[in-house]
N, C-alpha and C positions, 0 to 999 in steps of 0.2 A: 228478943234481943237481936239486933242488927248488927251486921259488921261494916265497917266503912272502908270501902275499897278504894284506893286512890283512883283519882278522875283519870289518870293515863292508862291505868289498867282496863278501867271500864270501856273507855274509848276504843283501844285497840281490838279488845274483845268483839264489839260491836261493828267496827269497821271491817273487820275480816268478812263478817256477814252482809256486809254493805250498809252498815246502818250506825246510827248514832244515837244518844239518847239527849232530848233536851231536857231542860231545867224540870220540866213536870214528868220526867220519866217516860216520855212518848217515845216510839221508835221513828226515827224519820231518816230519808237517805242524805248522805252526806257526799254527794258526787266528787269534790274536791280531794277528801280524804282516801275515798275508794280509788281515785285514779292514782295517788301517790302510792298506794298499796300495790297496786296493779304494775305500775313502773317500777318499784322495787323488786318485785317479784321475778319480772322479766330480766333486770339487771343480774339477778343472782342466778335464775336459771340460765337454760343452755350451757351448762359446765362442760360439757362434751366438746361442743363447738369451741368454746373457749381454749380449752386444754390442748385438745387435738386436732381441731380443725375438722372441716367438712370433706378433705380430702386426704389421701394417701400415697407415700411413695412406694413404688412397686417395682421389683427388678425381674426380668425375664431373661434368661439364658438357655441356650441349647446346643446340642451337638447333632450335626454339623451347624455353624453359625449362619447367619444371613436367612434364618427363619421369619416369616411374617408372622406377626403378632396381633390377633384381632380379639378386641375385648366387647363381647355383646354387640357384636356387627360392626365394630368401629375399628378400624386399622389404626393401630398405634405406633407401628415401625417395624423394624426387623432387630433380632437378636444379635450380639447382646444390646438391651435397652432398659433403661429407668426412666421411669413415668409416672407423674400423680395422677391419681384415678380418683373419681368422685366415690366416696363410700356408699356403696349400695349392696344390697343383700340378692342374692340369686344371679349372680353375673357368672358367666363363664368365659374362658380364654381359650382360641384355638391357635396352635402352632402350624403352620402350612408352609410346605416347600415344593416347589416342581420335583416330581419323581420320587416323592416321598408320602408315606401314609399320615395324613393330619391326625393330631393328637388334640383330643378336646379334654379340657379340666374345669371344674367348678373352682371358682374363687371363693374360698370359705371365708366366713365371718363369725365374729362372737360379738356380744353386747359390750361397749365399751364399759370400763368401771365406774366411769364418772356419770353414767346414767343415773345410778343410785343417787349420787350427789344431786341430780335434778331434781329428783323426787322429793329428797328429803328438804333441800335448800328452796327450789323453785316450784316445787308440787307439777301441777298439770301444764302450767305454762312453759317451763323449763324442759321437762320431758317430750312435751309435743314439738317444741322448737326443734330438738335434736332429733326427733323422729321424723319431722318432716325434710329436713337439709342432710339427713344421712349419716350425722356425727355419732349417732347410736352404735353405728358398727364398727368394726375395727377388722382389717383384713389380717387373717393368720393362717398360713404363713403370708409374709409380705415379699418372698422371694420364691421364684420357681427355676428348676432345671428340668428340661426334656431330652430324650433321645430319640430322635426321629429314625424310622427304618426305611429301607427301600419299599418302593409301592410293589404289590404281589408278594409279600413274605408273610408267613403265618405267623399268629402269636408265637407260637412255640419257637419258630425260628427267629423271630425278633427278639426274643429274650435271650438265645444262645448267641446270637449275633452282637449283642451288647458286652462291650469290653468290661473289665473289670472296674477299670476308671469310671464309665458312665453309671453303672449299676451303684457304686460307692456315693458318687455325687448326687443322683437323684435321692438315695435314701438321706444323706446326710442334710442336703437342702431343704427337703420335704419335711425333714422330723426335727428342723435344727431346735425350735423352742423345747419339744420335749427333750432333746437330748442336753439342753443347756440345764434344763432342770435335773436331768440323772446326773450329769457332772457335779451340780451343786451338792447333792446327796451321795455321792460316791458310789452311783450305779443306779440301774434300773433295766426295765423292760426294752427301752429303744436302745440304751448302750449295750445290753447283751445282743441284741439283732444286729448292732453295728460289728460288735466282736465276731459273731457268726459270718457276716458278710464279708469282712476282712480277712477270714480265717486264721484268727490270733487264737493260740491255745488257751485254755483254761489257765494254766499256771502263771500267763504273761499278762492276764488280764489287770492285775494291780498295777503293774509297770504301764501298761498301755493306757490305764485310767489318768495316771500322774501326767503321762506326757500329753494325751488330748486336753486335759484341764488346763495345762499350761498353752497350749496352741488356743482355747476357747478366749484366753484373757487377752491374746495377742491380735487375734482376727474377730472383730464383733460382726463382721458381713458373712453370713452364710455361706456363699460361693467361695470365698477366700478361705474361710475355716475348712470348707469341704477339700480344697485343694492342698492345704496345710497337711490335713489328715492323709489324705492320698498318698501325699508325697512321700510320707513315712512309711506308709504300709501297703501301697499297690505297686507290685512290681510290673 
């Protein structure tokens, strides 16, 4: 007993293998249809490139201001600065200023969620496209704030010299994404750490949570959000 399979289904099944069936049932190469499949896959693929692009806006702030920002050997300007950077993994940023100890940080990245869309929809072509152009990466955090200390000061002295404002802002900006998640869940590890940093008593945590949640809806920008929190709690 044989099953009658619609011609279009047989055609697609074999074109995906770079083959087609002639009227005698013999496998032959159909270059026109194979090209069509490749073009369609290429159009579907590269989802991360289409949705999020191959570069990302990054913000760098510091105390003091006027600090030179160098990303992987290339000077991009002085703080405060917002600049678009190509999405690449394993990049580092150096904050430097005469009379101060330079600070080097790694620009952390994670895989863009659209990569999985590439694999499902575009297969090898889509995922390879994003892998080559860097769109597969997403910087997180995308905003940095650092405090430089005068040259010759030890690490312990450096921490001691940092103002409450600087400590709070570094923490809030550096942990902004996790804090937003904590706030949406009415608390969490980073929120508890923030309460400790701000020296807010435990019986005041619920009130602080409501106020900080309100601030998070007003300030989408991490540094501005940090300034709002600090204005409330850092004297």
